[in-house]
N, C-alpha and C positions, 0 to 999 in steps of 0.2 A: 127698474128695480136695482138697488145698489148691490154690486158684487165686489166692490173694491174694499180691500182691507182697511182703508182709511175712513170708510163710512161710519157715521155716528148712529146708524140704525142698529137697534139691539140685535145681536147676532147669536144664532144657535151654534154656528161654526165660525171660528176666526183662525185663519191660517196666515202666517207671516214669514216670508222668506224661507219657506220649507224646502229643505234639501235632503235627498237620500241617495247615497252612493253604495254600490255593491262592488267592492274592489275598484277596478278602473272604470266601471260603468256608472254613469250618473243617471239614475232613474227619474229624479225630480231635481230641477235646477232653479231653486230659489223662488218657488211660486207663492203668491199671496192672493187670498180671496176671502170673502165672507158670504155666508148663507144666512139671510135674515130669518129671525124666528117666525115660524108659520109659513115660510115660503117653500116652493118646490123648485129645485135647481137641478139642471142636467149637467153632468160631467161627460163631455164628448171628446172623442179622439180615436184614431186608428189603433190597431194592435201595437203595443209598446209605447203608447203615448204617455203612460204614467197613471192611468185611472185606477187600476187595481192597487198599485202602490199607495196612492193617496188614500183610498178607502181603508186599506190595511192599517195605515198609520192612524187614521181617525178612530178605528176600532181598538187601537192599542196593541195590535198584533205585530207591528213592526215599530222599532224605535227610529226616529229621524236622525240623520247625521247632523243636521243643524236646523234652526228655525223654531217658531213658536206655534203650538197647536192648542187652542182653547175650544172646548166643546161644552155647551150649556153653562158657560161662565167659569169653567174650571180648566186649569192647565193639565193636559193629559200626561205631562212628564211627572207630575207630583201628586195629582188628585184624581187619577183615573178611576179609583175605586168609588168615587162619588158620582161618576158619570155613567158607568157601564149599566147599572140597574135602570137607567132612564132612557136607554137607547137600544136599538136592535138592528139586525141585518138579515137580508134575504137574498138568496141567489139560487137559481136552478142548477148551478154547477157544483153546489155543495150538497152532497147526498146525506140523508139521514140514515142511521143504521138499518139495513135491509131486513134483518130478522125481527126487529121490534115492530109491534103493531103501531098504527098511527097514534092510538091513545097512549101507548107506552112511551113513544118518542116525545110526545107533548108533555107527558108527566115528568120525564127526565129533565127536559129543559125548564119546565116550571119550577122544579126543585132547585135547579142551578141558579135561578133568579130569586129563590126564596119566597115564592108567591104563596099567599094564603088563599083559602077557598079554591084550591086548584081544580078540583073536580067541576065546580060550577063554571070556572073560567073556560075549561076545555069544552064543556057542553055549549057554552055561549059561542065560542069561536067555531065549533063544529056546525052550529046552526047558521051562523052568519056566512060561513064559507062553504056550505053544502057538503059537509064531511061526515055527517051523522051516520050514514050508511056504511062508511068505510073505516070507522074508528077501530074495528077489530081486525082489519086486514093488515098483513105485513107490509111495511113500507116498500119493500122491494117488488111487490106485485101491483104497484099502482101505475096508471097511465101518466104521461107527461103532464097533462092538465091537473090531474089529481095531486101529483107530487108538488106542483107549483102552489096549489092551494094549501097543502099541508105545510110547506115551507113558509108560506105567508102567515099561516096560523101560528106557527112557532115564533115568527118575528113579532107578532102582535100580542102574544100572551101577556106581556108585561105592560101593555098600553103605552108604548114608547113615545116620548116627546120628540125623539129624533129617529128617523127610519132611513137606513142606508140600503139602497136597492141596486143590485148588479144584474142588469138584463132581466127584469122580472117577467117578461113575456116571451123570452127566447124559446123557439121551437113549439110554440103554442099555435093552434089553429085560430083563425081570425075571431071566431065567436068567443072562445075561451079567453083570448087576449083582451078583447073588448070588455069582458066581464071583470077581469082583473083590474083593468084601468078604471072602470066605473067604481069598483070597490075602493080603490085607493083614493079616488076623488071624494067618495063619501066619508072615508076615514079621516082624511085631512079636514074636511068641512066640519065634521062632528067634534074632533078633538083639538084642532089647531096645531097639529103636529107639523114638524119640519121634515122635508124629504129631500135627500140627495140621491139622484138617480143617474146611474151609468147605463147608457143604452145606445144601440146602433139603429134603433127604429126612430126615424126622424118624425114620422107622423105622431108617434107616441109622445115625443118631446114637445112638439107644438101643442098637443092637446093638454098635457099635464103640467108643463113647466112655466114658471114666471120668468126664469132666467136661465142662461146658458153660459157654461165655461168651456171654451174650445181649447183642447190640449194637443200639443205636438212635440215630440222629442223631449218630454219631461218639463215643458214650459207651457204657460197659458198664453196663447197667441191672440185670442180675442175673447170678448165677453159682452153680454148685454141681454136684453129681452129677445125672444124670437123675432118680434117685429123689428127691433133695432138691427139685428143681423141681416134680415131679409132686405131691409132698406139699404144698409151699408154696402152689401154685395150686389144689389140690383137683381135679386133672385125672387122666385115665387114660392120656393119651398126650402126647408133646411137641408135636405139631402144635397141640393146643389151647392149650398154654402159649405157643407161638410167636404164635398169633393173639391171645391175651390181651394180650401185650406190644405187638405191632404195632398193635393197635387201642385200647390203653389201656382194656381192658375190666375189668381188675382191677389193683389196686396191691399188688404184693408188696413186702416189705421191701427197700429199696435197699441193695445191697452194693457199695461202691467202695473 
């Protein structure tokens, strides 16, 4: 699967020599990559690798110091307003207002996206994500699994062409986590959406992702399909590959 920014494959995300500095700290050091339309790509790395900074720039929440970011064919520096209605984001670390009910939270976000037939959309998402019984419950009174499903419902209200996910199954029990992964697989198959996934769950990455971008110290240090990386490092699972890169235990051919 092409992840190189020089690829001619139609790209939902095109990032070229992206750099982000915070005073003397360089969070991103000239990274380049592409995520092909309709693909699911994992953004992997330890804490401080630059994953969150990358996602924040793709969402338009941070401005890059240098480089080019094109999302769904538009330059985020000048045409962000054309892109944001077509994408969305989900993270269990971003809380919805606790005092609002699930329905009220979804209604607020639906209005922010300017969605029509919002009541019907909320009912549809509630049915698909098993939220109907908790629509009137305050969001602060939900279990971890329920909060994750509500956050996912929020992210899918606008039927995004591009979905950015940050640790979508963190802190979930195995059954709930498997349910979320299955739902994401069905959503991608049904809509052809593109997904960029930041995760520390290597089994999840092997199951969901066509491609992997390995980050360390604000740079992309390797990339390829899960099978490519397993072969290159002589490993049987991605967790061992992750540890090899994090601990500099092996040196794979650098691809940038």
